[in-house]
C-alpha positions in Angstrom: 113.2 104.0 129.6 111.2 107.2 129.0 110.6 107.6 132.8 114.3 107.1 133.5 115.2 109.7 130.9 112.7 112.1 132.4 114.2 111.6 135.9 117.8 112.0 134.7 117.1 115.1 132.7 114.7 116.6 135.2 112.1 117.5 132.6 108.5 116.7 132.2 108.0 115.1 128.8 104.3 115.8 128.9 105.0 119.5 128.8 107.4 119.4 125.9 106.2 120.7 122.5 104.7 118.2 120.1 105.1 118.2 116.3 102.3 119.7 114.3 100.2 117.1 112.5 101.1 116.7 108.9 98.6 118.2 106.4 96.7 115.7 104.3 98.1 115.2 100.8 94.8 116.2 99.3 94.9 119.6 101.0 98.4 120.3 99.8 97.5 119.2 96.3 94.5 121.6 96.3 96.5 124.5 97.5 99.1 123.8 94.8 96.3 124.1 92.2 95.1 127.5 93.4 97.6 129.6 91.3 96.5 127.7 88.2 92.9 128.3 88.9 93.5 132.0 89.5 95.4 132.2 86.1 92.5 130.4 84.3 90.0 132.8 85.9 92.0 135.8 84.8 92.2 134.4 81.2 88.4 133.8 81.2 87.8 137.3 82.3 90.1 138.7 79.6 88.3 136.6 77.0 84.7 136.8 78.1 84.4 140.3 79.3 84.9 142.0 75.9 82.2 139.8 74.4 79.8 140.6 77.3 80.6 144.3 77.0 80.0 144.2 73.2 76.7 142.3 73.6 75.4 144.7 76.2 76.5 147.7 74.1 74.4 146.3 71.2 71.2 147.0 73.2 72.1 150.5 74.3 70.8 153.7 72.8 72.9 156.5 71.6 72.1 158.6 74.7 73.2 155.8 77.0 76.6 155.6 75.2 77.2 159.3 75.6 75.7 160.0 79.0 76.1 156.8 81.0 79.3 155.0 82.2 80.4 152.2 80.0 79.8 149.5 82.7 76.1 150.3 83.1 73.5 147.9 81.8 71.1 148.9 79.0 67.9 150.5 80.2 65.8 148.5 77.8 66.5 145.3 75.9 65.2 146.5 72.6 66.2 144.9 69.3 66.1 148.2 67.4 69.8 148.3 66.8 69.7 144.8 65.2 66.7 145.8 63.0 68.6 148.9 61.9 71.6 146.8 61.0 69.7 144.6 58.6 67.5 147.3 57.1 69.3 150.6 56.8 72.8 149.0 57.1 72.1 146.2 54.5 74.1 143.8 56.6 72.3 140.8 55.2 73.8 141.6 51.8 77.3 141.6 53.3 76.6 138.2 54.9 75.3 136.8 51.6 78.4 137.9 49.7 80.7 136.3 52.3 78.8 133.0 52.1 78.9 133.1 48.3 82.7 133.7 48.4 83.8 131.7 51.4 82.1 128.4 51.1 82.9 127.6 47.4 86.5 128.7 48.1 86.6 126.5 51.1 85.3 123.5 49.2 87.8 123.9 46.5 90.7 124.3 49.0 89.7 121.2 50.9 89.2 119.0 47.9 92.5 120.0 46.2 94.4 120.1 49.5 93.3 116.6 50.5 94.1 115.2 47.0 97.5 116.8 47.0 98.3 115.6 50.5 97.3 112.1 49.5 99.5 112.2 46.4 102.5 113.6 48.2 102.4 111.1 51.1 100.7 107.9 49.9 101.6 107.7 46.2 105.2 107.0 45.1 106.5 109.1 42.2 109.6 111.1 41.4 109.8 114.7 42.4 107.2 114.7 45.1 109.7 116.1 47.7 110.4 119.1 45.4 106.6 119.7 44.9 106.1 119.6 48.7 108.9 122.2 49.1 107.2 124.4 46.5 104.0 124.3 48.6 106.0 125.2 51.7 107.5 128.1 49.9 104.0 129.3 49.1 103.3 129.6 52.8 106.1 132.0 53.2 104.9 134.4 50.5 103.2 137.4 52.1 99.8 138.2 50.8 100.6 141.9 50.5 103.3 141.2 47.9 100.8 139.6 45.4 97.9 142.0 45.6 99.1 144.5 43.0 100.1 141.8 40.4 96.8 140.0 41.0 94.8 143.2 40.6 96.5 143.9 37.3 95.8 140.4 36.1 92.2 140.5 37.1 91.7 143.9 35.5 93.1 142.6 32.2 90.9 139.5 32.4 87.8 141.7 33.0 87.1 140.0 36.3 87.0 143.2 38.4 83.5 144.1 39.4 82.7 140.5 40.3 83.4 138.1 43.2 85.7 135.9 41.2 88.9 137.7 42.2 88.1 136.8 45.9 87.4 133.2 45.1 90.6 132.7 43.0 92.8 134.6 45.5 91.4 132.7 48.5 92.0 129.3 46.8 95.6 130.3 45.8 96.5 131.6 49.3 94.8 128.8 51.2 96.1 125.8 49.3 99.8 125.8 50.5 98.9 125.5 54.2 96.1 123.0 53.5 98.4 120.8 51.5 101.1 120.8 54.1 98.7 120.0 57.0 96.9 117.2 55.1 100.2 115.7 54.1 101.2 115.7 57.8 98.0 113.8 58.7 98.4 111.3 55.8 101.9 110.7 57.1 100.5 109.3 60.3 98.3 106.8 58.6 99.9 103.3 58.5 101.1 102.3 55.0 100.0 98.7 55.6 96.4 99.9 55.1 97.0 101.2 51.6 99.2 98.2 50.7 96.5 95.8 51.7 94.0 97.7 49.6 96.4 97.5 46.6 96.7 93.7 47.1 92.9 93.5 47.1 92.8 95.2 43.7 91.8 98.8 44.7 93.0 101.5 42.3 94.2 105.0 43.4 90.8 106.6 43.2 89.2 103.9 45.3 92.0 104.2 47.9 91.5 107.9 48.1 87.7 108.0 48.4 87.1 104.8 50.4 90.2 104.7 52.6 92.1 108.0 52.7 89.1 110.3 53.1 87.5 108.4 56.0 90.8 108.1 57.8 91.5 111.9 57.8 87.9 113.0 58.3 88.5 114.6 61.7 91.6 116.3 60.3 89.5 117.6 57.4 87.2 119.3 59.9 90.2 120.9 61.7 91.8 122.2 58.5 88.4 123.3 57.2 87.6 125.3 60.3 91.0 126.9 60.4 90.7 128.0 56.7 87.1 129.1 57.3 88.1 131.6 59.9 91.0 132.8 57.7 88.6 133.4 54.8 85.6 134.7 56.8 87.7 137.2 58.7 89.7 138.4 55.7 89.8 142.2 55.2 92.9 142.9 53.1 92.0 140.8 50.0 88.3 141.7 50.1 89.0 145.4 50.5 91.4 145.3 47.6 89.2 143.6 45.1 85.7 144.9 46.0 85.0 148.2 44.2 81.3 148.6 45.0 79.0 148.3 47.9 77.2 145.4 46.3 80.3 143.3 46.5 81.4 144.0 50.0 81.9 141.0 52.3 81.0 141.1 56.0 84.4 142.4 57.1 84.5 145.2 54.5 80.9 146.0 55.5 81.8 146.3 59.1 84.6 148.7 58.1 82.3 150.9 56.1 79.4 150.5 58.6 80.7 153.1 61.0 81.3 155.5 58.2 77.8 155.0 56.9 76.2 155.8 60.3 78.8 158.3 61.4 81.4 157.9 64.1 78.9 158.4 67.0 76.3 155.7 66.1 77.7 153.1 68.5 74.6 151.0 69.0 74.2 149.7 65.4 77.9 149.2 65.1 78.0 147.1 68.2 75.1 145.1 67.0 76.7 144.4 63.6 80.0 143.2 65.3 78.0 141.0 67.7 76.2 139.3 64.8 79.6 138.5 63.2 81.4 137.4 66.3 78.7 135.3 67.9 77.8 133.7 64.6 81.4 132.4 64.1 81.6 131.4 67.8 78.5 129.2 67.4 80.1 127.4 64.4 83.3 126.8 66.4 81.4 125.4 69.5 79.3 123.1 67.2 82.5 121.6 65.6 84.7 121.8 68.7 84.8 118.0 69.3 85.7 117.3 65.7 88.5 119.9 65.9 90.0 118.3 69.1 90.0 114.9 67.5 91.6 116.3 64.3 94.4 118.1 66.3 95.5 114.8 67.8 95.0 112.7 64.7 98.4 113.5 63.3 100.4 113.5 66.5 101.0 109.7 66.9 102.4 107.5 64.2 100.5 104.3 63.5 
């Protein structure tokens, strides 16, 4: 049939153009992923390059900052800037104040937030919907609006000149979001678990400590890490209620660090910022897996 067609048409089928072979599906799939890889690479450069530049700048001398291009590597890897940060700059005192303020505040926020979330979602009582709405309303109140009334209250209670205003303000501003998030996580826990515990004779406190807390443990890590970064990186509240250098937290210390050394002392300033940034980054990397589990804990019912 083919030979007859070739004779009738007068063409040589062997010389006719052939169809190009179809590309393998794996090649097409790889080529389709290239734009995504390029986008991820650009995002990594945008995120990582400032940290690398800051770390390299913490090892440079003042003359290198003024006379060399900003992309050059430091001529020597001396730790003099870091030594100056903790000796002349008293950066250790700022870190100590932040630890004293942040960790007790975080413990109170998590304990009260988990207890309130348990009471609002697991326990049955009248008015819990209204109470949850009040906590949601607390999220919408800007912190700037309450600073002046709080400062007046703390001054009349003779709390100024101490770290108590920071602890009380952090607890008050951190509780609404914590209660809302923990209530969301408790909502995803099957009610049959608590009903079975009730039938077995467990009281409310036993259900909270032995059942509720273990079930939302990963969520507790997530909420705790989020609140930790909020409190540790706070500048507005700490700057408002700290009236002496002995009470400065790490963020206020960074703000005043440049003024203490002058605007041209870049090396110690970069070193102080590097200590703060990479310290919190290590905490996040250490708790990363717990955070990922906690983010997905409240996404599926049952």
